[in-house]
All heavy atoms as atom14 arrays in JSON, in Angstrom:
{
  "sequence": "MADTINYQPLQRITCKDIQNLLIVSQATAQRYFADIKNSYGIEVVTYKHFTTYFKI",
  "atom14_mask": [
    [1, 1, 1, 1, 1, 1, 1, 1, 0, 0, 0, 0, 0, 0],
    [1, 1, 1, 1, 1, 0, 0, 0, 0, 0, 0, 0, 0, 0],
    [1, 1, 1, 1, 1, 1, 1, 1, 0, 0, 0, 0, 0, 0],
    [1, 1, 1, 1, 1, 1, 1, 0, 0, 0, 0, 0, 0, 0],
    [1, 1, 1, 1, 1, 1, 1, 1, 0, 0, 0, 0, 0, 0],
    [1, 1, 1, 1, 1, 1, 1, 1, 0, 0, 0, 0, 0, 0],
    [1, 1, 1, 1, 1, 1, 1, 1, 1, 1, 1, 1, 0, 0],
    [1, 1, 1, 1, 1, 1, 1, 1, 1, 0, 0, 0, 0, 0],
    [1, 1, 1, 1, 1, 1, 1, 0, 0, 0, 0, 0, 0, 0],
    [1, 1, 1, 1, 1, 1, 1, 1, 0, 0, 0, 0, 0, 0],
    [1, 1, 1, 1, 1, 1, 1, 1, 1, 0, 0, 0, 0, 0],
    [1, 1, 1, 1, 1, 1, 1, 1, 1, 1, 1, 0, 0, 0],
    [1, 1, 1, 1, 1, 1, 1, 1, 0, 0, 0, 0, 0, 0],
    [1, 1, 1, 1, 1, 1, 1, 0, 0, 0, 0, 0, 0, 0],
    [1, 1, 1, 1, 1, 1, 0, 0, 0, 0, 0, 0, 0, 0],
    [1, 1, 1, 1, 1, 1, 1, 1, 1, 0, 0, 0, 0, 0],
    [1, 1, 1, 1, 1, 1, 1, 1, 0, 0, 0, 0, 0, 0],
    [1, 1, 1, 1, 1, 1, 1, 1, 0, 0, 0, 0, 0, 0],
    [1, 1, 1, 1, 1, 1, 1, 1, 1, 0, 0, 0, 0, 0],
    [1, 1, 1, 1, 1, 1, 1, 1, 0, 0, 0, 0, 0, 0],
    [1, 1, 1, 1, 1, 1, 1, 1, 0, 0, 0, 0, 0, 0],
    [1, 1, 1, 1, 1, 1, 1, 1, 0, 0, 0, 0, 0, 0],
    [1, 1, 1, 1, 1, 1, 1, 1, 0, 0, 0, 0, 0, 0],
    [1, 1, 1, 1, 1, 1, 1, 0, 0, 0, 0, 0, 0, 0],
    [1, 1, 1, 1, 1, 1, 0, 0, 0, 0, 0, 0, 0, 0],
    [1, 1, 1, 1, 1, 1, 1, 1, 1, 0, 0, 0, 0, 0],
    [1, 1, 1, 1, 1, 0, 0, 0, 0, 0, 0, 0, 0, 0],
    [1, 1, 1, 1, 1, 1, 1, 0, 0, 0, 0, 0, 0, 0],
    [1, 1, 1, 1, 1, 0, 0, 0, 0, 0, 0, 0, 0, 0],
    [1, 1, 1, 1, 1, 1, 1, 1, 1, 0, 0, 0, 0, 0],
    [1, 1, 1, 1, 1, 1, 1, 1, 1, 1, 1, 0, 0, 0],
    [1, 1, 1, 1, 1, 1, 1, 1, 1, 1, 1, 1, 0, 0],
    [1, 1, 1, 1, 1, 1, 1, 1, 1, 1, 1, 0, 0, 0],
    [1, 1, 1, 1, 1, 0, 0, 0, 0, 0, 0, 0, 0, 0],
    [1, 1, 1, 1, 1, 1, 1, 1, 0, 0, 0, 0, 0, 0],
    [1, 1, 1, 1, 1, 1, 1, 1, 0, 0, 0, 0, 0, 0],
    [1, 1, 1, 1, 1, 1, 1, 1, 1, 0, 0, 0, 0, 0],
    [1, 1, 1, 1, 1, 1, 1, 1, 0, 0, 0, 0, 0, 0],
    [1, 1, 1, 1, 1, 1, 0, 0, 0, 0, 0, 0, 0, 0],
    [1, 1, 1, 1, 1, 1, 1, 1, 1, 1, 1, 1, 0, 0],
    [1, 1, 1, 1, 0, 0, 0, 0, 0, 0, 0, 0, 0, 0],
    [1, 1, 1, 1, 1, 1, 1, 1, 0, 0, 0, 0, 0, 0],
    [1, 1, 1, 1, 1, 1, 1, 1, 1, 0, 0, 0, 0, 0],
    [1, 1, 1, 1, 1, 1, 1, 0, 0, 0, 0, 0, 0, 0],
    [1, 1, 1, 1, 1, 1, 1, 0, 0, 0, 0, 0, 0, 0],
    [1, 1, 1, 1, 1, 1, 1, 0, 0, 0, 0, 0, 0, 0],
    [1, 1, 1, 1, 1, 1, 1, 1, 1, 1, 1, 1, 0, 0],
    [1, 1, 1, 1, 1, 1, 1, 1, 1, 0, 0, 0, 0, 0],
    [1, 1, 1, 1, 1, 1, 1, 1, 1, 1, 0, 0, 0, 0],
    [1, 1, 1, 1, 1, 1, 1, 1, 1, 1, 1, 0, 0, 0],
    [1, 1, 1, 1, 1, 1, 1, 0, 0, 0, 0, 0, 0, 0],
    [1, 1, 1, 1, 1, 1, 1, 0, 0, 0, 0, 0, 0, 0],
    [1, 1, 1, 1, 1, 1, 1, 1, 1, 1, 1, 1, 0, 0],
    [1, 1, 1, 1, 1, 1, 1, 1, 1, 1, 1, 0, 0, 0],
    [1, 1, 1, 1, 1, 1, 1, 1, 1, 0, 0, 0, 0, 0],
    [1, 1, 1, 1, 1, 1, 1, 1, 0, 0, 0, 0, 0, 0]
  ],
  "atom14_positions": [
    [[-13.62, -2.05, -7.89], [-12.75, -3.05, -7.32], [-11.44, -3.03, -8.07], [-11.4, -2.97, -9.29], [-13.43, -4.41, -7.42], [-12.77, -5.45, -6.62], [-13.96, -6.75, -6.36], [-12.88, -7.95, -5.73], [0.0, 0.0, 0.0], [0.0, 0.0, 0.0], [0.0, 0.0, 0.0], [0.0, 0.0, 0.0], [0.0, 0.0, 0.0], [0.0, 0.0, 0.0]],
    [[-10.37, -3.11, -7.35], [-9.03, -3.03, -7.93], [-8.63, -4.35, -8.58], [-9.42, -5.28, -8.68], [-8.04, -2.64, -6.85], [0.0, 0.0, 0.0], [0.0, 0.0, 0.0], [0.0, 0.0, 0.0], [0.0, 0.0, 0.0], [0.0, 0.0, 0.0], [0.0, 0.0, 0.0], [0.0, 0.0, 0.0], [0.0, 0.0, 0.0], [0.0, 0.0, 0.0]],
    [[-7.41, -4.45, -8.98], [-6.84, -5.57, -9.72], [-7.09, -6.93, -9.05], [-6.53, -7.23, -8.0], [-5.34, -5.33, -9.87], [-4.65, -6.43, -10.64], [-5.31, -7.09, -11.44], [-3.44, -6.62, -10.42], [0.0, 0.0, 0.0], [0.0, 0.0, 0.0], [0.0, 0.0, 0.0], [0.0, 0.0, 0.0], [0.0, 0.0, 0.0], [0.0, 0.0, 0.0]],
    [[-7.92, -7.76, -9.66], [-8.19, -9.09, -9.12], [-7.56, -10.18, -9.95], [-7.64, -11.35, -9.6], [-9.71, -9.35, -9.06], [-10.25, -9.24, -10.37], [-10.4, -8.37, -8.13], [0.0, 0.0, 0.0], [0.0, 0.0, 0.0], [0.0, 0.0, 0.0], [0.0, 0.0, 0.0], [0.0, 0.0, 0.0], [0.0, 0.0, 0.0], [0.0, 0.0, 0.0]],
    [[-6.91, -9.84, -11.04], [-6.33, -10.83, -11.96], [-5.09, -11.48, -11.37], [-4.8, -12.63, -11.67], [-6.01, -10.16, -13.31], [-7.31, -9.67, -13.95], [-5.28, -11.1, -14.24], [-7.12, -8.84, -15.19], [0.0, 0.0, 0.0], [0.0, 0.0, 0.0], [0.0, 0.0, 0.0], [0.0, 0.0, 0.0], [0.0, 0.0, 0.0], [0.0, 0.0, 0.0]],
    [[-4.37, -10.79, -10.51], [-3.09, -11.3, -10.0], [-3.22, -12.23, -8.81], [-2.22, -12.56, -8.18], [-2.18, -10.13, -9.63], [-1.76, -9.35, -10.86], [-1.59, -9.91, -11.92], [-1.64, -8.05, -10.71], [0.0, 0.0, 0.0], [0.0, 0.0, 0.0], [0.0, 0.0, 0.0], [0.0, 0.0, 0.0], [0.0, 0.0, 0.0], [0.0, 0.0, 0.0]],
    [[-4.41, -12.67, -8.47], [-4.61, -13.54, -7.32], [-5.03, -14.93, -7.76], [-5.83, -15.08, -8.68], [-5.68, -12.97, -6.38], [-5.24, -11.74, -5.65], [-5.48, -10.47, -6.16], [-4.56, -11.83, -4.44], [-5.06, -9.34, -5.48], [-4.14, -10.7, -3.76], [-4.4, -9.46, -4.29], [-3.99, -8.35, -3.62], [0.0, 0.0, 0.0], [0.0, 0.0, 0.0]],
    [[-4.5, -15.94, -7.07], [-4.88, -17.33, -7.28], [-5.9, -17.71, -6.2], [-5.85, -17.18, -5.1], [-3.65, -18.24, -7.19], [-2.59, -17.95, -8.24], [-3.11, -18.14, -9.65], [-3.82, -19.1, -9.93], [-2.78, -17.22, -10.53], [0.0, 0.0, 0.0], [0.0, 0.0, 0.0], [0.0, 0.0, 0.0], [0.0, 0.0, 0.0], [0.0, 0.0, 0.0]],
    [[-6.81, -18.66, -6.49], [-7.85, -19.0, -5.51], [-7.33, -19.4, -4.13], [-7.92, -19.03, -3.12], [-8.58, -20.17, -6.16], [-8.36, -19.98, -7.62], [-6.99, -19.37, -7.74], [0.0, 0.0, 0.0], [0.0, 0.0, 0.0], [0.0, 0.0, 0.0], [0.0, 0.0, 0.0], [0.0, 0.0, 0.0], [0.0, 0.0, 0.0], [0.0, 0.0, 0.0]],
    [[-6.24, -20.13, -4.06], [-5.73, -20.59, -2.77], [-4.62, -19.72, -2.21], [-3.96, -20.08, -1.24], [-5.27, -22.04, -2.87], [-6.39, -23.03, -3.21], [-5.83, -24.44, -3.31], [-7.51, -22.97, -2.2], [0.0, 0.0, 0.0], [0.0, 0.0, 0.0], [0.0, 0.0, 0.0], [0.0, 0.0, 0.0], [0.0, 0.0, 0.0], [0.0, 0.0, 0.0]],
    [[-4.44, -18.54, -2.79], [-3.42, -17.61, -2.31], [-3.9, -16.95, -1.03], [-5.03, -16.48, -0.92], [-3.16, -16.55, -3.37], [-2.11, -15.54, -2.98], [-1.84, -14.56, -4.11], [-2.23, -14.79, -5.24], [-1.19, -13.47, -3.77], [0.0, 0.0, 0.0], [0.0, 0.0, 0.0], [0.0, 0.0, 0.0], [0.0, 0.0, 0.0], [0.0, 0.0, 0.0]],
    [[-3.01, -16.91, -0.04], [-3.31, -16.26, 1.24], [-3.39, -14.75, 1.02], [-2.55, -14.17, 0.32], [-2.21, -16.6, 2.22], [-2.39, -16.02, 3.57], [-1.22, -16.37, 4.45], [-1.55, -16.08, 5.82], [-0.85, -16.46, 6.85], [0.24, -17.16, 6.67], [-1.23, -16.15, 8.07], [0.0, 0.0, 0.0], [0.0, 0.0, 0.0], [0.0, 0.0, 0.0]],
    [[-4.39, -14.11, 1.61], [-4.49, -12.66, 1.51], [-4.49, -12.05, 2.92], [-4.79, -12.72, 3.9], [-5.73, -12.19, 0.71], [-7.03, -12.61, 1.4], [-5.68, -12.69, -0.71], [-8.26, -11.99, 0.76], [0.0, 0.0, 0.0], [0.0, 0.0, 0.0], [0.0, 0.0, 0.0], [0.0, 0.0, 0.0], [0.0, 0.0, 0.0], [0.0, 0.0, 0.0]],
    [[-4.13, -10.79, 2.97], [-4.01, -10.07, 4.23], [-5.01, -8.91, 4.26], [-5.7, -8.65, 3.27], [-2.59, -9.51, 4.39], [-2.37, -8.57, 3.34], [-1.54, -10.61, 4.34], [0.0, 0.0, 0.0], [0.0, 0.0, 0.0], [0.0, 0.0, 0.0], [0.0, 0.0, 0.0], [0.0, 0.0, 0.0], [0.0, 0.0, 0.0], [0.0, 0.0, 0.0]],
    [[-5.03, -8.2, 5.37], [-5.86, -7.0, 5.48], [-5.48, -5.99, 4.41], [-6.35, -5.32, 3.83], [-5.72, -6.37, 6.85], [-6.41, -7.32, 8.18], [0.0, 0.0, 0.0], [0.0, 0.0, 0.0], [0.0, 0.0, 0.0], [0.0, 0.0, 0.0], [0.0, 0.0, 0.0], [0.0, 0.0, 0.0], [0.0, 0.0, 0.0], [0.0, 0.0, 0.0]],
    [[-4.19, -5.87, 4.15], [-3.71, -4.91, 3.15], [-4.24, -5.27, 1.77], [-4.61, -4.39, 0.99], [-2.17, -4.9, 3.16], [-1.57, -3.88, 2.25], [-1.8, -2.48, 2.76], [-1.03, -1.49, 1.92], [-1.34, -0.13, 2.28], [0.0, 0.0, 0.0], [0.0, 0.0, 0.0], [0.0, 0.0, 0.0], [0.0, 0.0, 0.0], [0.0, 0.0, 0.0]],
    [[-4.3, -6.58, 1.45], [-4.85, -7.01, 0.17], [-6.33, -6.62, 0.06], [-6.77, -6.13, -0.98], [-4.71, -8.53, -0.01], [-3.26, -8.96, -0.14], [-2.5, -8.27, -0.85], [-2.9, -9.98, 0.47], [0.0, 0.0, 0.0], [0.0, 0.0, 0.0], [0.0, 0.0, 0.0], [0.0, 0.0, 0.0], [0.0, 0.0, 0.0], [0.0, 0.0, 0.0]],
    [[-7.07, -6.86, 1.13], [-8.49, -6.5, 1.13], [-8.65, -4.99, 0.98], [-9.51, -4.53, 0.24], [-9.18, -7.01, 2.41], [-9.22, -8.55, 2.4], [-10.59, -6.44, 2.54], [-9.74, -9.18, 3.66], [0.0, 0.0, 0.0], [0.0, 0.0, 0.0], [0.0, 0.0, 0.0], [0.0, 0.0, 0.0], [0.0, 0.0, 0.0], [0.0, 0.0, 0.0]],
    [[-7.8, -4.25, 1.66], [-7.84, -2.79, 1.55], [-7.62, -2.35, 0.1], [-8.33, -1.48, -0.4], [-6.77, -2.18, 2.45], [-6.74, -0.69, 2.48], [-5.67, -0.14, 3.4], [-4.91, -0.89, 4.01], [-5.58, 1.17, 3.5], [0.0, 0.0, 0.0], [0.0, 0.0, 0.0], [0.0, 0.0, 0.0], [0.0, 0.0, 0.0], [0.0, 0.0, 0.0]],
    [[-6.67, -2.96, -0.58], [-6.37, -2.6, -1.96], [-7.43, -3.08, -2.93], [-7.76, -2.39, -3.89], [-5.0, -3.14, -2.37], [-3.88, -2.44, -1.65], [-4.01, -1.3, -1.23], [-2.77, -3.13, -1.49], [0.0, 0.0, 0.0], [0.0, 0.0, 0.0], [0.0, 0.0, 0.0], [0.0, 0.0, 0.0], [0.0, 0.0, 0.0], [0.0, 0.0, 0.0]],
    [[-7.97, -4.27, -2.7], [-8.97, -4.83, -3.61], [-10.29, -4.07, -3.55], [-10.92, -3.82, -4.57], [-9.21, -6.31, -3.29], [-8.12, -7.27, -3.71], [-8.33, -8.63, -3.06], [-8.09, -7.4, -5.23], [0.0, 0.0, 0.0], [0.0, 0.0, 0.0], [0.0, 0.0, 0.0], [0.0, 0.0, 0.0], [0.0, 0.0, 0.0], [0.0, 0.0, 0.0]],
    [[-10.72, -3.72, -2.36], [-12.02, -3.06, -2.2], [-11.91, -1.54, -2.13], [-12.94, -0.86, -2.11], [-12.72, -3.57, -0.93], [-13.07, -5.06, -0.93], [-13.72, -5.43, 0.4], [-14.0, -5.39, -2.08], [0.0, 0.0, 0.0], [0.0, 0.0, 0.0], [0.0, 0.0, 0.0], [0.0, 0.0, 0.0], [0.0, 0.0, 0.0], [0.0, 0.0, 0.0]],
    [[-10.69, -1.05, -2.04], [-10.43, 0.39, -1.93], [-11.21, 0.97, -0.74], [-12.1, 1.8, -0.88], [-10.74, 1.13, -3.24], [-10.06, 0.43, -4.41], [-10.3, 2.59, -3.16], [-10.51, 0.92, -5.77], [0.0, 0.0, 0.0], [0.0, 0.0, 0.0], [0.0, 0.0, 0.0], [0.0, 0.0, 0.0], [0.0, 0.0, 0.0], [0.0, 0.0, 0.0]],
    [[-10.87, 0.44, 0.44], [-11.48, 0.87, 1.7], [-10.38, 1.26, 2.67], [-9.2, 1.04, 2.41], [-12.36, -0.25, 2.31], [-13.55, -0.55, 1.41], [-11.57, -1.5, 2.57], [0.0, 0.0, 0.0], [0.0, 0.0, 0.0], [0.0, 0.0, 0.0], [0.0, 0.0, 0.0], [0.0, 0.0, 0.0], [0.0, 0.0, 0.0], [0.0, 0.0, 0.0]],
    [[-10.77, 1.81, 3.8], [-9.79, 2.2, 4.81], [-9.2, 0.96, 5.49], [-9.75, -0.14, 5.38], [-10.44, 3.09, 5.87], [-11.34, 2.33, 6.64], [0.0, 0.0, 0.0], [0.0, 0.0, 0.0], [0.0, 0.0, 0.0], [0.0, 0.0, 0.0], [0.0, 0.0, 0.0], [0.0, 0.0, 0.0], [0.0, 0.0, 0.0], [0.0, 0.0, 0.0]],
    [[-8.12, 1.17, 6.22], [-7.48, 0.06, 6.92], [-8.4, -0.53, 7.98], [-8.47, -1.75, 8.15], [-6.17, 0.53, 7.56], [-5.42, -0.59, 8.24], [-4.11, -0.12, 8.84], [-3.78, 1.05, 8.79], [-3.36, -1.04, 9.41], [0.0, 0.0, 0.0], [0.0, 0.0, 0.0], [0.0, 0.0, 0.0], [0.0, 0.0, 0.0], [0.0, 0.0, 0.0]],
    [[-9.13, 0.31, 8.68], [-10.04, -0.16, 9.73], [-11.16, -1.02, 9.13], [-11.5, -2.07, 9.68], [-10.64, 1.02, 10.48], [0.0, 0.0, 0.0], [0.0, 0.0, 0.0], [0.0, 0.0, 0.0], [0.0, 0.0, 0.0], [0.0, 0.0, 0.0], [0.0, 0.0, 0.0], [0.0, 0.0, 0.0], [0.0, 0.0, 0.0], [0.0, 0.0, 0.0]],
    [[-11.69, -0.6, 8.01], [-12.75, -1.37, 7.35], [-12.19, -2.7, 6.85], [-12.84, -3.74, 6.99], [-13.35, -0.56, 6.18], [-13.86, 0.67, 6.69], [-14.45, -1.34, 5.49], [0.0, 0.0, 0.0], [0.0, 0.0, 0.0], [0.0, 0.0, 0.0], [0.0, 0.0, 0.0], [0.0, 0.0, 0.0], [0.0, 0.0, 0.0], [0.0, 0.0, 0.0]],
    [[-11.0, -2.68, 6.28], [-10.37, -3.91, 5.8], [-10.13, -4.89, 6.94], [-10.37, -6.1, 6.8], [-9.06, -3.59, 5.09], [0.0, 0.0, 0.0], [0.0, 0.0, 0.0], [0.0, 0.0, 0.0], [0.0, 0.0, 0.0], [0.0, 0.0, 0.0], [0.0, 0.0, 0.0], [0.0, 0.0, 0.0], [0.0, 0.0, 0.0], [0.0, 0.0, 0.0]],
    [[-9.71, -4.39, 8.09], [-9.49, -5.26, 9.25], [-10.81, -5.86, 9.73], [-10.85, -7.03, 10.11], [-8.83, -4.48, 10.38], [-7.38, -4.15, 10.12], [-6.78, -3.26, 11.18], [-7.49, -2.56, 11.89], [-5.46, -3.28, 11.28], [0.0, 0.0, 0.0], [0.0, 0.0, 0.0], [0.0, 0.0, 0.0], [0.0, 0.0, 0.0], [0.0, 0.0, 0.0]],
    [[-11.87, -5.09, 9.69], [-13.18, -5.58, 10.09], [-13.66, -6.67, 9.12], [-14.14, -7.72, 9.55], [-14.19, -4.43, 10.15], [-15.49, -4.81, 10.78], [-16.39, -3.62, 11.09], [-16.67, -2.82, 9.89], [-16.28, -1.55, 9.73], [-15.6, -0.93, 10.66], [-16.59, -0.9, 8.63], [0.0, 0.0, 0.0], [0.0, 0.0, 0.0], [0.0, 0.0, 0.0]],
    [[-13.49, -6.45, 7.82], [-13.85, -7.47, 6.83], [-13.02, -8.73, 7.02], [-13.54, -9.84, 6.94], [-13.66, -6.95, 5.4], [-14.69, -5.94, 4.94], [-14.35, -4.98, 4.0], [-15.99, -5.95, 5.43], [-15.28, -4.06, 3.55], [-16.93, -5.03, 4.99], [-16.57, -4.09, 4.04], [-17.5, -3.19, 3.6], [0.0, 0.0, 0.0], [0.0, 0.0, 0.0]],
    [[-11.73, -8.56, 7.24], [-10.82, -9.69, 7.44], [-11.28, -10.53, 8.64], [-11.38, -11.76, 8.55], [-9.4, -9.17, 7.65], [-8.34, -10.22, 7.66], [-7.92, -10.82, 6.49], [-7.75, -10.61, 8.84], [-6.93, -11.79, 6.49], [-6.76, -11.58, 8.87], [-6.35, -12.17, 7.68], [0.0, 0.0, 0.0], [0.0, 0.0, 0.0], [0.0, 0.0, 0.0]],
    [[-11.6, -9.86, 9.74], [-12.08, -10.57, 10.94], [-13.42, -11.24, 10.68], [-13.65, -12.37, 11.14], [-12.18, -9.6, 12.11], [0.0, 0.0, 0.0], [0.0, 0.0, 0.0], [0.0, 0.0, 0.0], [0.0, 0.0, 0.0], [0.0, 0.0, 0.0], [0.0, 0.0, 0.0], [0.0, 0.0, 0.0], [0.0, 0.0, 0.0], [0.0, 0.0, 0.0]],
    [[-14.31, -10.58, 9.95], [-15.61, -11.17, 9.62], [-15.45, -12.43, 8.78], [-16.16, -13.42, 9.0], [-16.49, -10.17, 8.87], [-17.04, -9.07, 9.75], [-16.96, -9.2, 10.99], [-17.54, -8.07, 9.19], [0.0, 0.0, 0.0], [0.0, 0.0, 0.0], [0.0, 0.0, 0.0], [0.0, 0.0, 0.0], [0.0, 0.0, 0.0], [0.0, 0.0, 0.0]],
    [[-14.54, -12.41, 7.82], [-14.31, -13.59, 6.98], [-13.78, -14.74, 7.84], [-14.25, -15.88, 7.74], [-13.33, -13.27, 5.83], [-13.98, -12.3, 4.84], [-12.89, -14.55, 5.12], [-13.02, -11.72, 3.81], [0.0, 0.0, 0.0], [0.0, 0.0, 0.0], [0.0, 0.0, 0.0], [0.0, 0.0, 0.0], [0.0, 0.0, 0.0], [0.0, 0.0, 0.0]],
    [[-12.82, -14.44, 8.71], [-12.26, -15.47, 9.59], [-13.33, -16.07, 10.49], [-13.4, -17.29, 10.66], [-11.12, -14.9, 10.42], [-9.84, -14.66, 9.63], [-8.78, -13.96, 10.43], [-8.22, -14.86, 11.5], [-7.06, -14.27, 12.17], [0.0, 0.0, 0.0], [0.0, 0.0, 0.0], [0.0, 0.0, 0.0], [0.0, 0.0, 0.0], [0.0, 0.0, 0.0]],
    [[-14.18, -15.24, 11.05], [-15.23, -15.71, 11.95], [-16.32, -16.47, 11.2], [-16.83, -17.47, 11.7], [-15.85, -14.54, 12.71], [-14.9, -13.96, 13.72], [-14.0, -14.63, 14.2], [-15.08, -12.69, 14.04], [0.0, 0.0, 0.0], [0.0, 0.0, 0.0], [0.0, 0.0, 0.0], [0.0, 0.0, 0.0], [0.0, 0.0, 0.0], [0.0, 0.0, 0.0]],
    [[-16.68, -16.01, 10.01], [-17.73, -16.66, 9.24], [-17.37, -18.09, 8.86], [-18.23, -18.97, 8.88], [-18.02, -15.88, 7.95], [-18.6, -14.64, 8.26], [0.0, 0.0, 0.0], [0.0, 0.0, 0.0], [0.0, 0.0, 0.0], [0.0, 0.0, 0.0], [0.0, 0.0, 0.0], [0.0, 0.0, 0.0], [0.0, 0.0, 0.0], [0.0, 0.0, 0.0]],
    [[-16.11, -18.3, 8.48], [-15.68, -19.62, 8.03], [-14.94, -20.4, 9.12], [-14.58, -21.56, 8.9], [-14.8, -19.49, 6.79], [-15.55, -18.93, 5.6], [-15.28, -17.66, 5.11], [-16.55, -19.67, 4.97], [-15.97, -17.14, 4.04], [-17.25, -19.16, 3.9], [-16.96, -17.9, 3.43], [-17.65, -17.38, 2.37], [0.0, 0.0, 0.0], [0.0, 0.0, 0.0]],
    [[-14.69, -19.78, 10.26], [-13.99, -20.46, 11.35], [-12.58, -20.88, 10.96], [-12.17, -22.0, 11.23], [0.0, 0.0, 0.0], [0.0, 0.0, 0.0], [0.0, 0.0, 0.0], [0.0, 0.0, 0.0], [0.0, 0.0, 0.0], [0.0, 0.0, 0.0], [0.0, 0.0, 0.0], [0.0, 0.0, 0.0], [0.0, 0.0, 0.0], [0.0, 0.0, 0.0]],
    [[-11.86, -19.96, 10.33], [-10.52, -20.26, 9.81], [-9.49, -19.31, 10.4], [-9.84, -18.28, 10.99], [-10.49, -20.15, 8.26], [-11.02, -18.77, 7.82], [-11.29, -21.27, 7.63], [-10.91, -18.5, 6.36], [0.0, 0.0, 0.0], [0.0, 0.0, 0.0], [0.0, 0.0, 0.0], [0.0, 0.0, 0.0], [0.0, 0.0, 0.0], [0.0, 0.0, 0.0]],
    [[-8.23, -19.66, 10.23], [-7.12, -18.8, 10.67], [-6.45, -18.12, 9.47], [-5.95, -17.01, 9.6], [-6.08, -19.62, 11.44], [-6.57, -20.06, 12.81], [-6.85, -18.88, 13.73], [-6.06, -17.93, 13.76], [-7.9, -18.91, 14.41], [0.0, 0.0, 0.0], [0.0, 0.0, 0.0], [0.0, 0.0, 0.0], [0.0, 0.0, 0.0], [0.0, 0.0, 0.0]],
    [[-6.42, -18.8, 8.33], [-5.77, -18.27, 7.14], [-6.85, -17.94, 6.11], [-7.64, -18.81, 5.72], [-4.78, -19.31, 6.54], [-4.18, -18.8, 5.25], [-3.7, -19.63, 7.55], [0.0, 0.0, 0.0], [0.0, 0.0, 0.0], [0.0, 0.0, 0.0], [0.0, 0.0, 0.0], [0.0, 0.0, 0.0], [0.0, 0.0, 0.0], [0.0, 0.0, 0.0]],
    [[-6.89, -16.71, 5.66], [-7.88, -16.27, 4.68], [-7.26, -16.37, 3.29], [-6.19, -15.81, 3.04], [-8.34, -14.83, 4.96], [-9.33, -14.35, 3.9], [-8.96, -14.72, 6.34], [0.0, 0.0, 0.0], [0.0, 0.0, 0.0], [0.0, 0.0, 0.0], [0.0, 0.0, 0.0], [0.0, 0.0, 0.0], [0.0, 0.0, 0.0], [0.0, 0.0, 0.0]],
    [[-7.95, -17.07, 2.4], [-7.48, -17.18, 1.02], [-8.35, -16.3, 0.12], [-9.41, -15.83, 0.52], [-7.55, -18.64, 0.52], [-8.92, -19.05, 0.48], [-6.73, -19.57, 1.39], [0.0, 0.0, 0.0], [0.0, 0.0, 0.0], [0.0, 0.0, 0.0], [0.0, 0.0, 0.0], [0.0, 0.0, 0.0], [0.0, 0.0, 0.0], [0.0, 0.0, 0.0]],
    [[-7.88, -16.13, -1.09], [-8.63, -15.34, -2.06], [-9.99, -15.97, -2.33], [-10.98, -15.27, -2.52], [-7.82, -15.19, -3.35], [-8.48, -14.29, -4.36], [-8.62, -12.93, -4.12], [-8.97, -14.79, -5.56], [-9.23, -12.1, -5.02], [-9.59, -13.97, -6.48], [-9.72, -12.62, -6.21], [-10.34, -11.8, -7.11], [0.0, 0.0, 0.0], [0.0, 0.0, 0.0]],
    [[-10.07, -17.29, -2.31], [-11.35, -17.99, -2.51], [-12.33, -17.65, -1.39], [-13.51, -17.42, -1.65], [-11.1, -19.5, -2.58], [-12.34, -20.3, -2.86], [-12.88, -20.02, -4.25], [-14.07, -20.91, -4.54], [-14.69, -20.57, -5.8], [0.0, 0.0, 0.0], [0.0, 0.0, 0.0], [0.0, 0.0, 0.0], [0.0, 0.0, 0.0], [0.0, 0.0, 0.0]],
    [[-11.87, -17.6, -0.14], [-12.74, -17.2, 0.97], [-13.26, -15.78, 0.73], [-14.43, -15.49, 0.93], [-11.99, -17.24, 2.3], [-11.6, -18.6, 2.74], [-10.29, -18.93, 3.03], [-12.33, -19.73, 2.92], [-10.26, -20.2, 3.4], [-11.48, -20.71, 3.33], [0.0, 0.0, 0.0], [0.0, 0.0, 0.0], [0.0, 0.0, 0.0], [0.0, 0.0, 0.0]],
    [[-12.36, -14.91, 0.3], [-12.71, -13.51, 0.04], [-13.79, -13.41, -1.03], [-14.8, -12.73, -0.82], [-11.44, -12.75, -0.39], [-11.68, -11.37, -0.91], [-11.9, -10.31, -0.05], [-11.68, -11.11, -2.27], [-12.13, -9.03, -0.52], [-11.89, -9.84, -2.76], [-12.12, -8.8, -1.89], [0.0, 0.0, 0.0], [0.0, 0.0, 0.0], [0.0, 0.0, 0.0]],
    [[-13.6, -14.09, -2.16], [-14.58, -14.0, -3.25], [-15.91, -14.64, -2.88], [-16.96, -14.15, -3.25], [-14.04, -14.62, -4.55], [-13.68, -15.98, -4.31], [-12.86, -13.85, -5.08], [0.0, 0.0, 0.0], [0.0, 0.0, 0.0], [0.0, 0.0, 0.0], [0.0, 0.0, 0.0], [0.0, 0.0, 0.0], [0.0, 0.0, 0.0], [0.0, 0.0, 0.0]],
    [[-15.86, -15.72, -2.12], [-17.1, -16.38, -1.69], [-17.85, -15.5, -0.69], [-19.07, -15.35, -0.77], [-16.79, -17.75, -1.05], [-16.05, -18.54, -1.98], [-18.04, -18.48, -0.67], [0.0, 0.0, 0.0], [0.0, 0.0, 0.0], [0.0, 0.0, 0.0], [0.0, 0.0, 0.0], [0.0, 0.0, 0.0], [0.0, 0.0, 0.0], [0.0, 0.0, 0.0]],
    [[-17.13, -14.89, 0.24], [-17.75, -14.03, 1.25], [-18.45, -12.84, 0.6], [-19.56, -12.48, 0.99], [-16.68, -13.56, 2.23], [-17.22, -12.7, 3.35], [-17.84, -13.29, 4.46], [-17.11, -11.32, 3.32], [-18.34, -12.51, 5.5], [-17.61, -10.54, 4.35], [-18.22, -11.14, 5.44], [-18.72, -10.37, 6.45], [0.0, 0.0, 0.0], [0.0, 0.0, 0.0]],
    [[-17.81, -12.23, -0.38], [-18.38, -11.06, -1.03], [-19.18, -11.4, -2.29], [-19.65, -10.51, -2.99], [-17.28, -10.03, -1.38], [-16.78, -9.3, -0.18], [-15.55, -9.63, 0.38], [-17.53, -8.32, 0.43], [-15.08, -8.97, 1.5], [-17.08, -7.65, 1.55], [-15.86, -7.97, 2.08], [0.0, 0.0, 0.0], [0.0, 0.0, 0.0], [0.0, 0.0, 0.0]],
    [[-19.33, -12.7, -2.57], [-20.11, -13.18, -3.72], [-19.66, -12.53, -5.02], [-20.47, -12.01, -5.78], [-21.6, -12.98, -3.47], [-22.11, -13.79, -2.31], [-23.55, -13.49, -2.0], [-24.08, -14.29, -0.85], [-23.47, -14.1, 0.42], [0.0, 0.0, 0.0], [0.0, 0.0, 0.0], [0.0, 0.0, 0.0], [0.0, 0.0, 0.0], [0.0, 0.0, 0.0]],
    [[-18.36, -12.6, -5.25], [-17.76, -12.0, -6.45], [-17.58, -13.09, -7.49], [-17.08, -14.13, -7.21], [-16.41, -11.34, -6.12], [-16.64, -10.24, -5.12], [-15.74, -10.82, -7.38], [-15.38, -9.63, -4.56], [0.0, 0.0, 0.0], [0.0, 0.0, 0.0], [0.0, 0.0, 0.0], [0.0, 0.0, 0.0], [0.0, 0.0, 0.0], [0.0, 0.0, 0.0]]
  ]
}
């Protein structure tokens, strides 16, 4: 997993952030991003949603 120190819990993240954090392809990052949005029923994905979803 790439650099996670530079993120705050309530900071908004994008597909590109997920791609860089998990070191995955753009398509995989988009799929994860959509899964997070659908799982929590949200429009804006924060770093806290990301860490909770992946149990980090």
